[in-house]
A tleap script that builds the chain and sets N, CA, C and O, in Angstrom:
source leaprc.protein.ff14SB
mol = sequence {
  NMET LYS PHE LYS LEU LYS TYR ILE THR VAL
  LEU ALA LEU LEU ILE SER ILE GLY LEU ILE
  LEU TYR GLY PHE GLY ILE LYS GLU GLU GLN
  THR ALA ARG ALA ASN LYS PHE ILE GLY ALA
  GLY THR ALA GLY LEU PHE LEU VAL VAL MET
  PRO LEU PHE LEU PHE LYS GLU SER LYS GLY
  LYS ASN MET LYS ASP TYR MET LEU THR LYS
  GLU ASN ILE GLU LYS MET GLN ALA LYS ASP
  ARG LYS ASN PRO ASP ASN CGLN
}
set mol.1.N position { 101.677 155.878 100.787 }
set mol.1.CA position { 102.546 154.721 100.982 }
set mol.1.C position { 101.816 153.428 100.638 }
set mol.1.O position { 102.427 152.466 100.171 }
set mol.2.N position { 100.497 153.413 100.873 }
set mol.2.CA position { 99.725 152.204 100.620 }
set mol.2.C position { 99.775 151.822 99.140 }
set mol.2.O position { 99.988 150.660 98.795 }
set mol.3.N position { 99.575 152.820 98.267 }
set mol.3.CA position { 99.586 152.532 96.845 }
set mol.3.C position { 100.984 152.235 96.347 }
set mol.3.O position { 101.155 151.409 95.451 }
set mol.4.N position { 101.982 152.886 96.902 }
set mol.4.CA position { 103.352 152.654 96.467 }
set mol.4.C position { 103.779 151.224 96.770 }
set mol.4.O position { 104.415 150.579 95.937 }
set mol.5.N position { 103.440 150.729 97.940 }
set mol.5.CA position { 103.803 149.362 98.311 }
set mol.5.C position { 103.094 148.358 97.411 }
set mol.5.O position { 103.661 147.327 97.050 }
set mol.6.N position { 101.863 148.663 97.055 }
set mol.6.CA position { 101.110 147.786 96.160 }
set mol.6.C position { 101.798 147.708 94.794 }
set mol.6.O position { 101.959 146.621 94.239 }
set mol.7.N position { 102.198 148.851 94.260 }
set mol.7.CA position { 102.835 148.866 92.949 }
set mol.7.C position { 104.225 148.240 92.989 }
set mol.7.O position { 104.637 147.581 92.034 }
set mol.8.N position { 104.937 148.438 94.072 }
set mol.8.CA position { 106.253 147.798 94.214 }
set mol.8.C position { 106.104 146.287 94.251 }
set mol.8.O position { 106.897 145.563 93.648 }
set mol.9.N position { 105.083 145.811 94.962 }
set mol.9.CA position { 104.839 144.370 95.054 }
set mol.9.C position { 104.484 143.799 93.685 }
set mol.9.O position { 105.008 142.757 93.291 }
set mol.10.N position { 103.607 144.467 92.968 }
set mol.10.CA position { 103.212 143.993 91.638 }
set mol.10.C position { 104.400 144.027 90.676 }
set mol.10.O position { 104.581 143.105 89.881 }
set mol.11.N position { 105.204 145.078 90.746 }
set mol.11.CA position { 106.388 145.174 89.894 }
set mol.11.C position { 107.376 144.045 90.189 }
set mol.11.O position { 107.915 143.434 89.266 }
set mol.12.N position { 107.613 143.768 91.466 }
set mol.12.CA position { 108.512 142.672 91.838 }
set mol.12.C position { 107.953 141.328 91.383 }
set mol.12.O position { 108.711 140.446 90.980 }
set mol.13.N position { 106.639 141.167 91.443 }
set mol.13.CA position { 106.008 139.931 90.982 }
set mol.13.C position { 106.215 139.761 89.481 }
set mol.13.O position { 106.585 138.681 89.020 }
set mol.14.N position { 105.979 140.818 88.726 }
set mol.14.CA position { 106.146 140.733 87.273 }
set mol.14.C position { 107.603 140.473 86.883 }
set mol.14.O position { 107.871 139.716 85.950 }
set mol.15.N position { 108.524 141.087 87.585 }
set mol.15.CA position { 109.949 140.848 87.306 }
set mol.15.C position { 110.312 139.397 87.607 }
set mol.15.O position { 111.016 138.762 86.822 }
set mol.16.N position { 109.844 138.873 88.719 }
set mol.16.CA position { 110.151 137.486 89.089 }
set mol.16.C position { 109.565 136.503 88.084 }
set mol.16.O position { 110.235 135.557 87.671 }
set mol.17.N position { 108.325 136.725 87.695 }
set mol.17.CA position { 107.706 135.836 86.706 }
set mol.17.C position { 108.425 135.966 85.362 }
set mol.17.O position { 108.613 134.974 84.659 }
set mol.18.N position { 108.824 137.181 85.008 }
set mol.18.CA position { 109.569 137.384 83.774 }
set mol.18.C position { 110.898 136.651 83.766 }
set mol.18.O position { 111.282 136.058 82.758 }
set mol.19.N position { 111.603 136.693 84.896 }
set mol.19.CA position { 112.873 135.968 85.000 }
set mol.19.C position { 112.670 134.461 84.838 }
set mol.19.O position { 113.447 133.790 84.158 }
set mol.20.N position { 111.631 133.945 85.461 }
set mol.20.CA position { 111.355 132.503 85.361 }
set mol.20.C position { 111.015 132.130 83.919 }
set mol.20.O position { 111.545 131.152 83.392 }
set mol.21.N position { 110.141 132.897 83.283 }
set mol.21.CA position { 109.767 132.594 81.890 }
set mol.21.C position { 110.964 132.727 80.948 }
set mol.21.O position { 111.135 131.909 80.044 }
set mol.22.N position { 111.786 133.744 81.152 }
set mol.22.CA position { 112.984 133.916 80.323 }
set mol.22.C position { 113.939 132.734 80.511 }
set mol.22.O position { 114.532 132.246 79.549 }
set mol.23.N position { 114.080 132.284 81.750 }
set mol.23.CA position { 114.941 131.139 82.016 }
set mol.23.C position { 114.470 129.886 81.304 }
set mol.23.O position { 115.277 129.133 80.760 }
set mol.24.N position { 113.149 129.658 81.307 }
set mol.24.CA position { 112.625 128.499 80.585 }
set mol.24.C position { 112.741 128.682 79.068 }
set mol.24.O position { 112.857 127.709 78.324 }
set mol.25.N position { 112.707 129.929 78.626 }
set mol.25.CA position { 112.833 130.193 77.193 }
set mol.25.C position { 114.218 129.896 76.646 }
set mol.25.O position { 114.336 129.456 75.502 }
set mol.26.N position { 115.264 130.119 77.418 }
set mol.26.CA position { 116.635 129.893 76.930 }
set mol.26.C position { 117.218 128.584 77.456 }
set mol.26.O position { 118.413 128.332 77.304 }
set mol.27.N position { 116.394 127.762 78.065 }
set mol.27.CA position { 116.885 126.539 78.711 }
set mol.27.C position { 117.611 125.604 77.726 }
set mol.27.O position { 118.593 124.964 78.101 }
set mol.28.N position { 117.144 125.519 76.491 }
set mol.28.CA position { 117.749 124.572 75.544 }
set mol.28.C position { 119.151 125.003 75.111 }
set mol.28.O position { 120.018 124.155 74.900 }
set mol.29.N position { 119.385 126.315 74.978 }
set mol.29.CA position { 120.683 126.778 74.507 }
set mol.29.C position { 121.711 126.894 75.629 }
set mol.29.O position { 122.847 126.442 75.487 }
set mol.30.N position { 121.311 127.494 76.732 }
set mol.30.CA position { 122.247 127.790 77.821 }
set mol.30.C position { 121.665 127.290 79.135 }
set mol.30.O position { 120.999 128.042 79.846 }
set mol.31.N position { 121.909 126.053 79.455 }
set mol.31.CA position { 121.282 125.437 80.622 }
set mol.31.C position { 121.724 126.082 81.927 }
set mol.31.O position { 120.888 126.358 82.788 }
set mol.32.N position { 123.009 126.324 82.089 }
set mol.32.CA position { 123.511 126.879 83.346 }
set mol.32.C position { 122.984 128.296 83.575 }
set mol.32.O position { 122.575 128.642 84.683 }
set mol.33.N position { 122.997 129.102 82.530 }
set mol.33.CA position { 122.505 130.480 82.656 }
set mol.33.C position { 120.990 130.491 82.889 }
set mol.33.O position { 120.485 131.306 83.661 }
set mol.34.N position { 120.271 129.589 82.223 }
set mol.34.CA position { 118.826 129.505 82.384 }
set mol.34.C position { 118.466 129.142 83.826 }
set mol.34.O position { 117.526 129.698 84.395 }
set mol.35.N position { 119.215 128.210 84.410 }
set mol.35.CA position { 118.948 127.815 85.794 }
set mol.35.C position { 119.143 128.985 86.762 }
set mol.35.O position { 118.439 129.088 87.767 }
set mol.36.N position { 120.100 129.863 86.456 }
set mol.36.CA position { 120.318 131.046 87.298 }
set mol.36.C position { 119.129 131.995 87.227 }
set mol.36.O position { 118.709 132.545 88.246 }
set mol.37.N position { 118.584 132.189 86.024 }
set mol.37.CA position { 117.420 133.063 85.883 }
set mol.37.C position { 116.200 132.475 86.588 }
set mol.37.O position { 115.463 133.193 87.265 }
set mol.38.N position { 115.991 131.179 86.429 }
set mol.38.CA position { 114.853 130.522 87.079 }
set mol.38.C position { 115.011 130.596 88.595 }
set mol.38.O position { 114.045 130.879 89.304 }
set mol.39.N position { 116.205 130.347 89.090 }
set mol.39.CA position { 116.456 130.422 90.530 }
set mol.39.C position { 116.287 131.825 91.079 }
set mol.39.O position { 115.746 132.004 92.171 }
set mol.40.N position { 116.749 132.832 90.329 }
set mol.40.CA position { 116.592 134.217 90.786 }
set mol.40.C position { 115.124 134.617 90.813 }
set mol.40.O position { 114.685 135.314 91.727 }
set mol.41.N position { 114.370 134.182 89.823 }
set mol.41.CA position { 112.940 134.480 89.802 }
set mol.41.C position { 112.203 133.821 90.950 }
set mol.41.O position { 111.334 134.436 91.568 }
set mol.42.N position { 112.540 132.583 91.237 }
set mol.42.CA position { 111.908 131.868 92.346 }
set mol.42.C position { 112.287 132.491 93.682 }
set mol.42.O position { 111.434 132.662 94.552 }
set mol.43.N position { 113.550 132.828 93.847 }
set mol.43.CA position { 113.979 133.485 95.088 }
set mol.43.C position { 113.296 134.839 95.245 }
set mol.43.O position { 112.924 135.224 96.353 }
set mol.44.N position { 113.132 135.559 94.142 }
set mol.44.CA position { 112.431 136.835 94.193 }
set mol.44.C position { 110.994 136.677 94.652 }
set mol.44.O position { 110.488 137.487 95.430 }
set mol.45.N position { 110.339 135.629 94.167 }
set mol.45.CA position { 108.955 135.388 94.589 }
set mol.45.C position { 108.863 135.127 96.086 }
set mol.45.O position { 108.018 135.704 96.770 }
set mol.46.N position { 109.726 134.262 96.589 }
set mol.46.CA position { 109.607 133.842 97.973 }
set mol.46.C position { 110.293 134.768 98.967 }
set mol.46.O position { 109.867 134.852 100.119 }
set mol.47.N position { 111.342 135.461 98.551 }
set mol.47.CA position { 112.083 136.301 99.489 }
set mol.47.C position { 111.752 137.785 99.383 }
set mol.47.O position { 112.081 138.558 100.283 }
set mol.48.N position { 111.102 138.190 98.290 }
set mol.48.CA position { 110.770 139.608 98.130 }
set mol.48.C position { 109.261 139.804 98.037 }
set mol.48.O position { 108.677 140.543 98.829 }
set mol.49.N position { 108.638 139.148 97.079 }
set mol.49.CA position { 107.218 139.390 96.803 }
set mol.49.C position { 106.335 138.917 97.954 }
set mol.49.O position { 105.462 139.656 98.409 }
set mol.50.N position { 106.551 137.703 98.424 }
set mol.50.CA position { 105.685 137.176 99.478 }
set mol.50.C position { 105.771 137.988 100.774 }
set mol.50.O position { 104.725 138.313 101.336 }
set mol.51.N position { 106.957 138.331 101.275 }
set mol.51.CA position { 106.994 139.174 102.483 }
set mol.51.C position { 106.369 140.556 102.276 }
set mol.51.O position { 105.703 141.070 103.174 }
set mol.52.N position { 106.577 141.162 101.103 }
set mol.52.CA position { 105.955 142.456 100.831 }
set mol.52.C position { 104.429 142.342 100.856 }
set mol.52.O position { 103.743 143.188 101.429 }
set mol.53.N position { 103.912 141.293 100.231 }
set mol.53.CA position { 102.463 141.089 100.202 }
set mol.53.C position { 101.918 140.849 101.605 }
set mol.53.O position { 100.906 141.437 101.986 }
set mol.54.N position { 102.575 139.996 102.368 }
set mol.54.CA position { 102.102 139.711 103.726 }
set mol.54.C position { 102.179 140.949 104.609 }
set mol.54.O position { 101.287 141.175 105.427 }
set mol.55.N position { 103.215 141.745 104.462 }
set mol.55.CA position { 103.340 142.978 105.233 }
set mol.55.C position { 102.217 143.948 104.890 }
set mol.55.O position { 101.627 144.567 105.775 }
set mol.56.N position { 101.927 144.074 103.600 }
set mol.56.CA position { 100.885 144.986 103.145 }
set mol.56.C position { 99.512 144.549 103.641 }
set mol.56.O position { 98.722 145.384 104.083 }
set mol.57.N position { 99.220 143.266 103.576 }
set mol.57.CA position { 97.898 142.765 103.933 }
set mol.57.C position { 97.685 142.646 105.438 }
set mol.57.O position { 96.539 142.652 105.890 }
set mol.58.N position { 98.745 142.539 106.221 }
set mol.58.CA position { 98.568 142.323 107.659 }
set mol.58.C position { 98.574 143.615 108.466 }
set mol.58.O position { 98.448 143.577 109.690 }
set mol.59.N position { 98.718 144.755 107.799 }
set mol.59.CA position { 98.704 146.023 108.530 }
set mol.59.C position { 97.342 146.234 109.177 }
set mol.59.O position { 96.304 146.048 108.542 }
set mol.60.N position { 97.359 146.627 110.457 }
set mol.60.CA position { 96.125 146.937 111.172 }
set mol.60.C position { 95.392 145.734 111.718 }
set mol.60.O position { 94.304 145.881 112.275 }
set mol.61.N position { 95.953 144.554 111.576 }
set mol.61.CA position { 95.302 143.356 112.089 }
set mol.61.C position { 96.013 142.892 113.347 }
set mol.61.O position { 97.235 142.985 113.455 }
set mol.62.N position { 95.250 142.400 114.279 }
set mol.62.CA position { 95.797 141.931 115.542 }
set mol.62.C position { 96.096 140.443 115.426 }
set mol.62.O position { 95.186 139.644 115.207 }
set mol.63.N position { 97.353 140.066 115.568 }
set mol.63.CA position { 97.740 138.668 115.423 }
set mol.63.C position { 97.151 137.787 116.518 }
set mol.63.O position { 96.996 136.581 116.329 }
set mol.64.N position { 96.827 138.372 117.644 }
set mol.64.CA position { 96.259 137.591 118.740 }
set mol.64.C position { 94.900 137.001 118.347 }
set mol.64.O position { 94.504 135.956 118.865 }
set mol.65.N position { 94.193 137.661 117.441 }
set mol.65.CA position { 92.900 137.150 116.998 }
set mol.65.C position { 93.031 135.873 116.182 }
set mol.65.O position { 92.074 135.105 116.081 }
set mol.66.N position { 94.196 135.636 115.600 }
set mol.66.CA position { 94.401 134.477 114.747 }
set mol.66.C position { 95.130 133.335 115.452 }
set mol.66.O position { 95.343 132.281 114.852 }
set mol.67.N position { 95.511 133.523 116.699 }
set mol.67.CA position { 96.212 132.485 117.452 }
set mol.67.C position { 95.201 131.551 118.103 }
set mol.67.O position { 94.096 131.969 118.449 }
set mol.68.N position { 95.575 130.297 118.267 }
set mol.68.CA position { 94.698 129.333 118.928 }
set mol.68.C position { 94.946 129.378 120.439 }
set mol.68.O position { 95.667 128.547 120.991 }
set mol.69.N position { 94.344 130.349 121.076 }
set mol.69.CA position { 94.419 130.451 122.524 }
set mol.69.C position { 93.168 129.809 123.109 }
set mol.69.O position { 92.199 129.552 122.394 }
set mol.70.N position { 93.196 129.562 124.378 }
set mol.70.CA position { 92.046 128.941 125.027 }
set mol.70.C position { 90.802 129.808 124.859 }
set mol.70.O position { 89.702 129.302 124.637 }
set mol.71.N position { 90.991 131.096 124.967 }
set mol.71.CA position { 89.879 132.041 124.823 }
set mol.71.C position { 89.252 131.966 123.420 }
set mol.71.O position { 88.029 131.944 123.290 }
set mol.72.N position { 90.080 131.927 122.385 }
set mol.72.CA position { 89.566 131.853 121.020 }
set mol.72.C position { 88.915 130.510 120.722 }
set mol.72.O position { 87.930 130.452 119.986 }
set mol.73.N position { 89.444 129.442 121.275 }
set mol.73.CA position { 88.844 128.120 121.087 }
set mol.73.C position { 87.457 128.085 121.720 }
set mol.73.O position { 86.525 127.520 121.148 }
set mol.74.N position { 87.321 128.685 122.893 }
set mol.74.CA position { 86.009 128.740 123.535 }
set mol.74.C position { 85.019 129.564 122.714 }
set mol.74.O position { 83.841 129.214 122.643 }
set mol.75.N position { 85.472 130.640 122.100 }
set mol.75.CA position { 84.598 131.444 121.236 }
set mol.75.C position { 84.119 130.628 120.043 }
set mol.75.O position { 82.947 130.694 119.673 }
set mol.76.N position { 85.026 129.857 119.437 }
set mol.76.CA position { 84.641 129.042 118.285 }
set mol.76.C position { 83.653 127.960 118.689 }
set mol.76.O position { 82.710 127.679 117.949 }
set mol.77.N position { 83.854 127.349 119.850 }
set mol.77.CA position { 82.940 126.320 120.314 }
set mol.77.C position { 81.575 126.912 120.644 }
set mol.77.O position { 80.552 126.264 120.426 }
set mol.78.N position { 81.549 128.120 121.159 }
set mol.78.CA position { 80.280 128.774 121.473 }
set mol.78.C position { 79.513 129.074 120.187 }
set mol.78.O position { 78.287 128.962 120.177 }
set mol.79.N position { 80.179 129.446 119.126 }
set mol.79.CA position { 79.513 129.701 117.849 }
set mol.79.C position { 78.893 128.428 117.296 }
set mol.79.O position { 77.792 128.462 116.746 }
set mol.80.N position { 79.594 127.300 117.440 }
set mol.80.CA position { 79.056 126.031 116.946 }
set mol.80.C position { 77.816 125.609 117.724 }
set mol.80.O position { 76.895 125.033 117.145 }
set mol.81.N position { 77.777 125.879 118.998 }
set mol.81.CA position { 76.623 125.500 119.810 }
set mol.81.C position { 75.400 126.354 119.492 }
set mol.81.O position { 74.271 125.871 119.579 }
set mol.82.N position { 75.611 127.611 119.125 }
set mol.82.CA position { 74.515 128.503 118.831 }
set mol.82.C position { 73.795 128.112 117.541 }
set mol.82.O position { 72.584 128.307 117.436 }
set mol.83.N position { 74.495 127.578 116.582 }
set mol.83.CA position { 73.930 127.272 115.283 }
set mol.83.C position { 74.044 125.777 114.983 }
set mol.83.O position { 75.003 125.361 114.333 }
set mol.84.N position { 73.089 124.956 115.439 }
set mol.84.CA position { 73.184 123.511 115.203 }
set mol.84.C position { 72.799 123.096 113.777 }
set mol.84.O position { 72.905 121.919 113.432 }
set mol.85.N position { 72.355 124.043 112.950 }
set mol.85.CA position { 71.943 123.711 111.583 }
set mol.85.C position { 73.129 123.496 110.651 }
set mol.85.O position { 72.940 123.060 109.515 }
set mol.86.N position { 74.333 123.787 111.098 }
set mol.86.CA position { 75.484 123.686 110.217 }
set mol.86.C position { 76.028 122.260 110.113 }
set mol.86.O position { 77.085 122.062 109.514 }
set mol.87.N position { 75.356 121.282 110.664 }
set mol.87.CA position { 75.856 119.907 110.596 }
set mol.87.C position { 75.128 119.105 109.573 }
set mol.87.O position { 75.426 117.925 109.387 }
savepdb mol mol.pdb
quit
């Protein structure tokens, strides 16, 4: 499943970029139709490709580690105190 999701994401990315490039290619002749292709490609990037990529990359990660909780802020401050050479 891991490889299949990767290939689906890449395929959706290539299709979206292709739609955008095709839309810009026919923009001079058919403006209304070109805008539809550009819009579909952009929507594909943001509504299909980005969620697929984020879903694939966030598997197995704990979201609590990335939240700014009091506990995590204290951990970050403790790291800064241990290494004063970083200033």
